[in-house]
N, C-alpha and C positions, 0 to 999 in steps of 0.2 A: 199244249199237248206237245209236251216235252219231248224225249230223244226216241220214241218208241218206232223201231224200224220192222218191216215185215221184207222177209227177202226171200223169194221162192227158190225151194232146193232144186227145182229142176222146171224148167218152162212147158215141159209137156203135161198139158193139163192141169192148170194149176187153178180150181174152183176153189174159193175160198170163204171160208168163214162166214161170218157173218155179221151185217152191219145194219144200220138205216140211216136213210138221207131226207132227200127232201129237194125238194123244189123244182124247178118247171121244165121247159123243154121245147123249145122250137115250134115248128109246125109240126111236127107229127108225121111228116107225109114218108118217114123212112126211106127215102131214096139214097140215104148212105153220103150225102154231101157234107162234107165239114160239120162238126158238130157244135150245136149249140152249147152256149153257156149256161152251166148248172147253174148258176145264179140268177137267169131269166126270172121274169118275174112270177110265172106262174098262173099267167091269167087264159092261158088255155085257148084252144081254137073255139071254145064253145060251141062246135059241132055237133056235140050230144053222140047219140051211138053208145055200142057199149063193147067190153073185152071180159073174157074169161079169165080169170086168175088162181092158180091151185097150190095149195100146201098141203102139209100134215100137220099143221099148228091147230092146237084147242085152247082150251081155257081162257087162262091171262094173256098168252100169247096170241091167240087169235082175236082177243078184245083191242088190243094195243094195235094189230096189223089192222084192224077193220077201221081203227082212227086215220090209219094212213091211207086207205081207200077213200074212206070220207073227205079227206081233204084234199085228194088227187081229183074226186069227182067236181068238189066246189070249185077247186082251180081251172079244171077244164071243160067242164060239162060233159065229160064220158062215164058212164054208170060201169061198176063193176059188181060182176057178178061172182062172188067168192066161193070156192068149193074146196071144204078141209074135207081130206080123206086121213081118216085117224088110222087105218088098219091097213096093212098090206100094201102102202103107198107106193113103192116102189115098183110092185108087178101092174097096179091099175095105172100108172102114167107110163109105163113101158108098153102096155098093152094100148091104151089111147094112142099114144104116139104110132106103134106099128100098124094100128089099123086106118091109120090117116084121119083122125078126129083128135088132135092133141087140143088141150088148152092153150089158149095164145100166148100165156106167161105161166110158167112153174117154177117152184123149187126144183131144184136139180138134186136128186139122192145120193150121188156119190160121183167119184172122178172117174170112175169105170162108166158110168152112164153117159158123162159128158163127153169122153173119148168117142164113145158108140156113136150118141147122135150126132157128133160133128163128124165122124169118118162117114155117114150115111148122107150128110148135107140134109140133118132133120131138125138142125136149131138155126138161129139167125144169127149170124155173126153182128156183134155190137156195132160195128161201123155202119151196118146197114141199116142200123136205127138212129144213125146220126151221134153215134156216144164212140167218136175216134180217140187216139189216143190224146188229143190234146185236152179234149172234151175230159178224160178221167184224170188229168192232170190237175186241172183244175176243181174236180168234184172231190177227190179222196182228200183228207188231211194231208197236210205238206210232209209229214212224217211216213206218209206211207205211199204217196205217189210217185217216189223213187223208184218203186218195185213194181216188179208185175203180179203180184201175188195178190193184190187185190181183184185181179179179173180172173175168171175162169177161161185160162187160154189152153189149146189143145195145137201144138205145132205152130205157135207164136200167134195165134189168130184168138182174139178176144171173142168168148160168147156167152158170158155169166158175169153178171155183177155181184160182188159180194156185197148182202143185206142186211147183215147182222152178225155178232159175235160175242163170244163170252170168254173170258180166260180159262183156261183147264190148270192154273197154277194158284187154285186157292183151297187151303184146308181148313175147313169149317170146325167150329168147335164153340164150347159154352164157357163163356167167360165166368160166368158164376161158378161154376165147380173149378175152374182154376185157380180162381180165387180162394177158394175155399181149401184148396189142397197148397196154396203157395207155388203154382206151377207159372212159368212165364210160355210164351210160343217159342220155339225154338227156330235159332238161325241157322245152324248147320244140320245136314243129316245126321252126325253123330250124336248132336243134341235131342233130335226127333228121338230116336230110339232109348236115349237116355231118358227121357220124358215117359214114354211110353213104359217103359220097365218101372219106373219110379211110382206111376199110376196104378200100375197093377201091383207092386209091393206094397201099395196103401190100402188095398183091398178095391181098388175100382176097374173098369175095361178103359183101356186107352181109345182102341178105335174101333169103329164098326166099319164094315167092308161088304159092298154088293156083289159079289164077285158069281153071283147068278147071272148078272148080265156081264158076259165076257168081255164087254167095251172098256168097263171099270179099269180090269188089270192091263189093258193095253195103254190106258192114260196114266196108270202109276210108273209102269215102265217108259214113256216116253219122257215121263216127266223126269226122271231118274238117269235118263240117258242122254237127254241134250244139255244136262247139268254136268255129268261127270264124263261123259266121253266129247263133248262140245260141239257146236252147231255145226261145222262141216262134218263130222262124223254122223250126227244126225240127218243131216242133207244128203248123203252118200246112202246111208241104209234104206231111207224110204223112197229110194231110185230104182229106175233098173237094173242099176250097179249093187243094190246093196249084197252085202254078205253077212250073211245071218248066222254064221260059223263064226266071226270074229270073235276074238277072245273079250272086245270090249262090251259085246252081244251077252254074253253069260257073266260078265261081270257086274254088269247093268241089274240084270235078273236077280243074281245073289244077292246084291244089295237089297233089292226090294223085300227079298224072302228074310232077311235080316230083322226086318221091321214086322212083318206080316208072319207073324207065327201064333200057332194056339193060344200062347199067354195072352198076348198083345189084341186079339180083335176078339169081337161078342160074337160065342157060339164055336170060337175055335176056327179051323180051316173049313170045316165039314160044315159048318153052320155059314160060314161065308159063301160055300159056295151054291147054298140053297137060299142066299137073301138076294133078293133083286135089288137095283140101286135105289128105288125109290123107299122099300123098305127098309134100307140101310139108313137112308135121311132119320127115319123116323125112330131107328134105335139111340138117336143122339140128340132128336130136338122134340121129341114125344114128352106128353107130360110125366111119363113113366120111364125115362131114358134110362137105357143100359151103357151107352158109353159116351166118352165125352169128345172125340175128333172124327170126321169123317173128311176125305179127301175127295173132291170131286170139283168141277166147273163153277163158274159164276152164278150159274142157274138153279145152284142147289138152296140158295137164299130164298127166291122166289117160292120155290115149292115147299120149303120148310114153314113159312108164315103162311101161305096162301092154302095150305091142304094140309098140312102135318099138324103145325101149332098156331092159332092166330093170334096167341096170348105173346107171341117170342117179343123180346124188345131188343133193338140192336145195341150192341158191345153191353149188354146185361146179361143175355140169355142166349145170343147169337152174336156170332162173329167171324171172320177167318184173317188167317195170316198166309203170307205166302209162303209157296212151296220152299222149303229149305235148300241152301246150297250143298252141292255132294261133291266130296272130293275138291280138287282144283280147279273145277271145269267153268263153264260159262254161268256165273251167279246171277247174271244179270237178266238171263234167258227165259222166256215163260212159252209156254205152249196155249193153241188157242184153237177153240172148236167153234163153227158156225153155219152157216146157208150163204148157198147162191142161188141167184133166180136166173133164168134164161128165157127166150121167146122163142116159141115154137111157129107162130107166124107175125107178118108184118102187116096186118089188118090194122083199118086207121084205130087211132087211138094207143097203140100198142106202144109205137116209139115214145111217145109223148109221158104213157106209165113210167118206161124203163128211165125217163131221163129225170122225172118226178121221182123217182127212188134214189137217184143219185143227187140232188138236191139239197142245199139245207132246210128249206122247207119240209121236207119229206122225211129229212133227219131227225127235224124238232118234233114232227108230230110222233113219229114211232118212240123218238126216247122218252118221251112225257108218260108211257106207259110202264116204264120202270123195269121191263122185262127182258131188255137187249141192251148192248152197247154198240154204237156205229163206228164206223171207218170214215166217216164223210166228214168234212167240213165243215165250220159253223155251230159246231157242239162242242162244248167241253164240260168237264166235268160237273159244276155246278149247277149245268145244266138239267142233272136228272133229277128225278123227283123225290128221293129220299136219300138218308144217309148210307142204306146198304147199297144201291145202285150209284152212289157218287162214289162211295170206296172203291168199288170195282173200276169203275172208269178211270179213277186215279191210277188204280194199280197197272190197270192195261196201258193207258197212255204215259206211264213213269216207265214201263220196261224200257230195256235196253235193245232187247231182240226178240222176236217173236217169231214162231214157225207157227204151222198150221198142223192139225191131229195127223199125227204121222200113220197111222193105220188106214185112215181115208184117203190119202195118197196112194197106198197101194194098189196093183191092179186088181181089178175084178174079179172073182175065184180063190183067193187067199182069205185066209181066217185066221189071222194073228191071235184073237183073243182067245179062239179053242186051244190053239198050242198054248198060249200062257195059263191057261185054266186046268191043262194035262200036268204041265210043269210044278205051279201051285199044289196042285192035288198030290204029288208025287216026284219031287225035285230030281230022283235019282235019272229021271230020264231026260234031264236037261239037254244033255248034247245031240242024243239021238233025235229028240223032239227038233232042234235046232235046224239040223240035216235034212229031216222031215221037211219042215217048214219053206228050207231053200229051195228043194226040188220044187215046191208048190206053188213059190213066188218064180222061181225061173221060168216055170211052165205057163204060168199067168201073164207076167209080162212079155213072153214070146207070144202068146194066143193075142196080147192088146197090142201086137206090132213094135214093141219097144225093143 
């Protein structure tokens, strides 16, 4: 796993992405005394019992996670009651925690939630579960361990494990249509624009865009900003000190708008604003596809093959290329997104489960499903079950620098996506909208105590 580095832009609550792991875990007594090795045998205490684990995953993601739960039960003797909340997950979890009836372990829906749970002493520090810094140093892949990003931390205390991730620097495309048109994947953003214009000139449609889901626009902005303005500027922007009226912000948005024009996207801008993320995938990969490229995370591949068109063939009718470099910025940087898990109780079996997630055995069980990329040691690209997953793993592990999805790092109460939707619809309001968002962000950070 070459030179992949994750560095926390700020340590105030870095709950990070997604990964999967494995392995065992000590005695599970949760006394917080020195972490046991993540490579332990996994034989478990064999004491039985049960815990409740809650997430928002369904479909293939839920099936892959169930394999992890089954492996844990086999290793430990602890049964797991898995609850998948597919709608209003944030509200459901928050209400359960507030009412004193939390699940034992749950996916944390956002950094703001993690900060709030930690501030109110509602979530268990990882150290109390036998997962101290030494444990984490050994558990995470070497190229991730030197950073604090792999742990969901608030004010320097780790509360959550990164359990799975996907790249958010993948541009998905139709290799068959590229071959027909004589097109090549672009390496620079200027080439990206030129390619889109050429496809349009040839009578095709270059891009689909699911801008009806505003987070897709935040991903576009982040991928451009980190490459154009650089990693340090990215870290600063998504911190409490972020200056949204800085010229680098408007420059990145204008760079985005150079490509996302009425001519280059299916249905034009109006159509894109009425298109959901999933429907956008269908515009490129369904049997009656309208467009040739779709930018979004590594999870697009699984949705395209699993839900849109099962007849897709890797590197024939579906593939991806890395998001192109932009200007003279950090071309070796990628953005990533994912999920973190935390524990709300320290009941018997909880510490064992959290440690298992961070072990090679747990990682291997999760990776076998082909739905996620793991940050934990003991798994390499060749261990993934198919060419598509292997390609994404190589892409992630080969990146020089990675940063978590910036919009998810902002204080609760901000809505960068809504601001970008408004600007996308009417670029003339760019400056005033950024001023409005600056005030919104300042208020949200102040409310969060940062």
